[in-house]
N, C-alpha and C positions, 0 to 999 in steps of 0.2 A: 504494500500500500504506500502511496506517495502522500506525505504529510508535511504541512508547513506549521511550524510553531512560532508564534509571535511572542517574543519576550524571552530573554535568557537569564531571568532571575532564578530564585530558588525553585519555584514551581516549574518553570520552563526547563530547568536543568534536570529535575527529577523526572519529568515527563519524557524528555529526550533520552535519559539514561535507560528508562524502562522500554521505550519503543525501539531504540536502536538495537537492543539485544534480540529483538524479534525479527530482524532482517527487513525492517521497513526503510524506505528511502526518505530520510529526514532532512529538511532544510529549516534552519533557525534564523529568524530576523530580529535584529536588535540594533539600537543606535550606538551601543558601546562596542567598538572594534576589539578592544583588548579582551573583553569577556567572551566574544565570539571566537577569538583565536585560542583561548584556553579551552573552550568546548571542542573545537576542531582537533586540538592536540590530544584530547582524551577519548573522543568518540568518533565513529565513522559517520560523519554528517557534514553538511555544507553550511557555512554561515554567510548571511547577506547583511551588510551594514546599511541601515536606513530606517525610515519611518514606515511602519507597516500599513498605514492608512493611505499611502501614496500608490496609485496603480502601477507606476513604473517599478517600484520596489517589489511589489507582489509579482509582477511579470518577470523580473529578474530571478525571483525565487522559484519560478516555474509554476505559477498559479494556473496556467492554461490547462494543464492536465493533472492537477492535484485532486486527490480523493477526499482529503480531510484537512480543515483548518482548525487549529487550536490556538485561540487568542488569549494569552495569559500574561499580558503586559501589566505594569503596575497600575495604570489608570483604567477605570471602567469605560470611560469615553473612548479611549483608543481601541479597546477590544470590541466595543459595539460598532464603531464606525468601520473597523477592519472587516467585520463580518458582512456588513452591508455592501462595502466595495467588492468583496469577494463574490457576493451573489450577483450584483449588477454587472460587473465588468468581466468576471471569469466563470460564473456559474459553478463554483465549487460545490459539490453535492452535499457535504456535511460541514456544519460550522458550529464550533463550540466556543463559548466565551466565559472567561472567569469574570464575574461581576460581584462586587462586595455589597452594593446596594440591594436591599431586599425588595424594593418596589417593583423591579422588573419581573420578578417571579410571580407576582400577583396580577400584573397587568399583561395578559397574553397578547393583546394587540400590539404592544411595544416590540415584542420579539417575533411576531408573526412575519411571513414573507413580505408583506407590505410595510412592515416596520423596520426593525434592525436586522431581520432575517437570521435569527439565531435558533438553531435546532435544539441546543441544550445549554442552559446556564449552569455554571458551576460556582458555588459560593463556598470558599474554604472555611470561613467562620461557621457557616451553617453545618457543613460536613463534620467539623470538629465538635461542635456542640452536640449534634446528634450522636456521635460516636462516644463521647464522654458520658452522655446520658445513659447509654447502655451499660457502661462500666459502673455507673452509680446504681443502676437497677440490679446488677449482678456483681456485688463487691468482691467475690472470690475470683472472678475471671480476670485474665490478663488481656484477652481480646474477645470481642463479641461481634460477629458478622452475620447479617440476615440474608435469607434467600426465600424465594417463592412468596414475596409479599409479606415476609415476617413469619411465615408458618414454620420455617425451619431455621436453625442457627448453627453456625460454627463457633465454638468457644475454645479458647486455650486456657489451661489452668496448671499451676505448679503443684505437682503431686506432693502431698505432705505426709510425713511419717505418722502413723496412727490412724489415718483415714481408712474407711472400711475396705476399699478396693486396692489400696497401695500395698504392694508385696504380693499381689495375686496376678495371674496371667490374664491376657486379653480374653481367652476362651472362658475363664472362670467368671469374668465380669459379664460377658455376653450371656452365659448360661444362667447366671444368677437373676437376670431380669429379661427373660426372652420376650415378654409382651411389650417391653418398652422400646420405642423407636429411637435407638441410640447406636452409633457406630464410631469406634475409635479409628481414626484415619492416619495418625502420625504421632510419633514420640521423638522429642529432641532431648538428648542426654548429654550432660556435662562430663567432660573428661579433662584431666589435668593438662594444662599448657596447650590446649587446642580448642577451636570453636566447638559449639554444640554439634553433635553428630546426629543425623537423621537415622531413626530406627523404625523399620517397617513393622506394622502392627499385625504380625502373624499370631495365630492362636496361642503358641507357646511363649510369646514375648511377655516378660514379667515387668510390671509397672514398678519402678523404683522411686524412693523419695528423691525429690529434686528434679524429676523429669518434667519437661513441659509437654503436656498431653493435649492434642487437638482432637476434639470430639464433635461430630455432627449429630444433631438431635432435633426432634420436634420441639417447638418452642416451650410447650407445657412441661417438658422433661428436663429443661436446662438446670433448674434449681436442684433436681435430684442428682444429676450428673456431677455438678460442682460439689455437692455434699459428699458423694462417695469418694471423691479424689482429693478433697482439700480439708474437709471438716473432721476434727478428731471426735470419735464416738458420737454421742447424741447431742453434742453442744449445738445450740441453735445459732444460726448465722446472725451476726449483729448488723442490722441495716445501716446504711449511710444516712446520717442525719445532720451532723455538724461538718460543715465544709468551709475551708479557707482557700480563697483564690489569691494567688500572688501575681499581680499584674492586671491593670484595668484597661488594657488595650481593647481592640476589636473582639478578640476571642473571649477575654474575660468578661466584657460587657454582654456579649451574646449569651454566654453561659449563665451569668447571673440573672439576666432577664428570663431565660427559660426556667431556671429553678424557682424564680419568684412567681411563676404562674400557678404554683401550687402552695398557697398561703398556709403557713404552719407546718408544712411537711419537712422543710429544711431550715436550718439555722446557718445563714451564709454571711461570711465576712470577706471583704475584698480589700487588699492592700495595694496602694498605688503611690509611687514616689512623687509624682508631679501634682502640685497643689491645684492648679487650674483644672486638670483632668479629674481630680477628686470632686471638685464642685460640680462638674458636668455629670459625673457618675451618680452623685447623690440626687441630682435633679431628674435623672432618667430611670433610676432603679426604684423598686418598691421600698416603702419606708422601713420594712423589717430587715432589709439588707444593710449591714453595717459597713460603711466605707471608712477606711483608715488611711491616713497619709503616713508613709514611712518606707524604709528600706526593707525589702523582702528577705534580706540576709542578716537583719538586725536581731541578734539573739535575745536582747532585752525585750524588744517589741513582741517577738513570738512568745516569749515566756509570759509577758503581761496579758496576752490574749489567749492564754490557756491552750497552747499548742498540743499539750499532752492529752487533751480531751477531743481533739479533732479526728474525725473518722476518715476524712479524705483531704489531703493537701494537694492543691493543683498549682504548679508553677507555669504560668502561661504568658510570661513576658516575651519580648522579641530578642532577648539576650540569652543564648544557650548557656553560657557560663553561670549567669545569675540563677537560671532555672535549676541547673545541676546543684549548685552550692546551697540554694535555699531548700531544695528537697532533702539533701543529705543532712542539713542542719535540722530540719523539721523532723526527720526520721529519728535522729539521735535524741531529740528532745521529747519524743514520745508520740508523734503522729502515727496513727495506726496504718495508714496507707498513703503513699505519695506518688504523684505523676508529674513527670517533667516533659514539657514541650521542647523538642530538640530538632533544629533544622539541619544541622550538619550530620550527614550519615555516619562519618567516622566517630563522632561523639556518641551517637545512638548505639553503635556497636560496642563502644567502651563501657557504656552503662549497663549492658546486658549482664545479668548475674550479680550486680552490685546491690546495695541497700535500696536503690530506687526501684520501686515495684514495677512501674510502667514508664518506658521511654517512648514517647509518641511523636512521630514525624508528621507535620501538617500535610506535606505533599503525599505521603503514603495513605493518609486518611481519605483523601479525595481522588487518589489515582484510579481506584476501581471504577469510578463513574466515567472516567475518560476511556479506560481500557475496553469497556463494554461496546464503545463505538468502533473500536479498531478490530475487534475479533470478527472472524468469519463465521458464517452460520447464524442461527438464531440464539445469540448469547443474551441472556437476561441480566446477569449480574457477574461481576468479577471483583475479587478482593485480593489485593497484593499482601503477602504475608512474609514473615521472617526477613524484614527489610528488603523486600523485592525479590528474594530468591525463590520462594514458593508461591503458589497461587491456588485459590479456590474459585471454581467456575460453575455457573449454572447455565445449562444448555437445554433448549426445548426441542424435543424430538418431533420432526416433521416428516411428511410423506407417508408412503405405504410400503409393502414388501417389495414392490417393483422399483420404487424410486429411492429407497433408503436402505442402508447397510445394517440398520439396527432395529427397525420396526418389525415386530413379530418374532424377534430372535431372543433367545435366552442370554442372560448375562455371561454365562460360561462360553457362549459362542462368539462373543465380541473380541475383536483383535486389538485389545488395549495394551499400551506399553506396560512393562512389568511393574513399575512403582506407582501406577495410577490407580486410585481407589474410586469406585462409585460409592459415595457415602450414603446418599439418600435419593429416593425418587418421590416426587410429589405428584400425585395423580388426581385429576378432576378439577384443576384450576380453569377458570374461564379463558377462552381464547381471545376475547375482546371485551372491553368494559361495557359494551352495549348489551351483552347477553344478560337476560333477566336471571336473578338469583333463584327464582322458582324453577328454572329449567336446568339447574345444575345439581349434580350430586355433591355431597360434602367432600371436600378435598381430603385425600389420604396421604399420610406420610409413611412411606414404605421403606423398610430396611431390605435392600436387595440381597437375594440369595443367588446361588449359581443357576437355579431353575426359574428365577423371575424373568418374565417375558416383558419386553418393552413395548409400550403402546404409543401411538401418535398422540402428541400434546403432553406427554410426560415431561416434567421438569426434572432433569437429572443433575445432581450436584456432585462435583468431583473435587478431590484434593490432589494437587500436583506438586510433589516435592521439588521439582525443577521446572522452570518456565519453558525450557526447551521442548517439553513434552506437549505444550499447548497445541502446536500445529497438527500433531498426530491425532489428538482428540477431535479437533475441529474437522479434520479431513474425514474421520470415521463417521461423524454425524451430519456431514453435508449431504443434501439431497441432490439427485441428478436433475438435469435441466428439464426433463419431461414433467417434473412436479409442477412447474410454473406454466 
């Protein structure tokens, strides 16, 4: 696929990093020549220096035969105008824009073909807020990713000594709850002086304390899965109630506003160093959200604000070093769980396995929304995992026995790569939003066995430990031309 990326900032670089590895033809446009030279030296892509809203610059980047435009420059206005120029002058088929303003998502006419002609708007702050919200809902999880409209989830959890299923084999866990729609799809195990190693989930594989376990399950079973792998004995999980946010920027504000929509459920404090920003936050946030001016790495401030009683400490500033240090300090002073927002990939890798419970990359949180547009076949959802190495993929089965390699065939008959897992099948979802709910059967979440037969319109969720396996899976599920 031929792709133009507008903007070589943090998001643009992360997108380029992911898409180049999949053998796409990438061109990046930016006004900063030095930044483009750095990208060209690290990746197999082409850089074009210039303003992406100018037709001549787009033409130089090869817009005449481009399949996808991803506009992720710093300014909303630049991204919107670029999409419109790409439609009017070059008829680029798919156009995605990163837009921070929330108004464009509620006003469809603005992004329609007669407006700015944007096929999909991506809002990083909204993506992060939604993702952190799931981590608050499931406080034992390290990651929570949704599929099939939220009916199924992929969660990762750190196996804890003393939990019911830790020390047991995968087969024992499966046989212990045969009626529950749950499938272990991967284990990442720590070894001295080397990165975490992928361990395939064969029946005889034993779950050890410290393992990062990835599990696919129906949404209603997520709490049970987390309890069996992380909770000691019959101890009830302590819900997240007291939250402290370090940083009152866009992400901190969005999250505080979202939490404030449920009055009385959360006790939220937000710390911001800039006095003028504190005044703005206080005017925009609900009255029960406490806004404090101060340094997020100030030990006295954290102590005065009872950091030892905080259920979740979130470091969401624009400074990676401050986020890391404030999280380490908060953890040492008694915060139960800490999350650091980290832009630099090298920093995120260093934090893995430290006292920081979750190191979250803003680009990784929204990358899946972009990847769904790049994938071939009927891909509904993509989630980038393990800092971009692994991936979870939801594909809809199309066609019939004549036009498809998978319809009407058993799972055991599919020619899947060795390490690829079919984690779940969701059957009975509507094919279009116009279908009446009265005409539909209740969707089923199915754990596939070797004898399970795939049907047209099944939503199949895969776990791929290596992104290089994506093309093989897409090729297998692609229908022949006669289907159309």
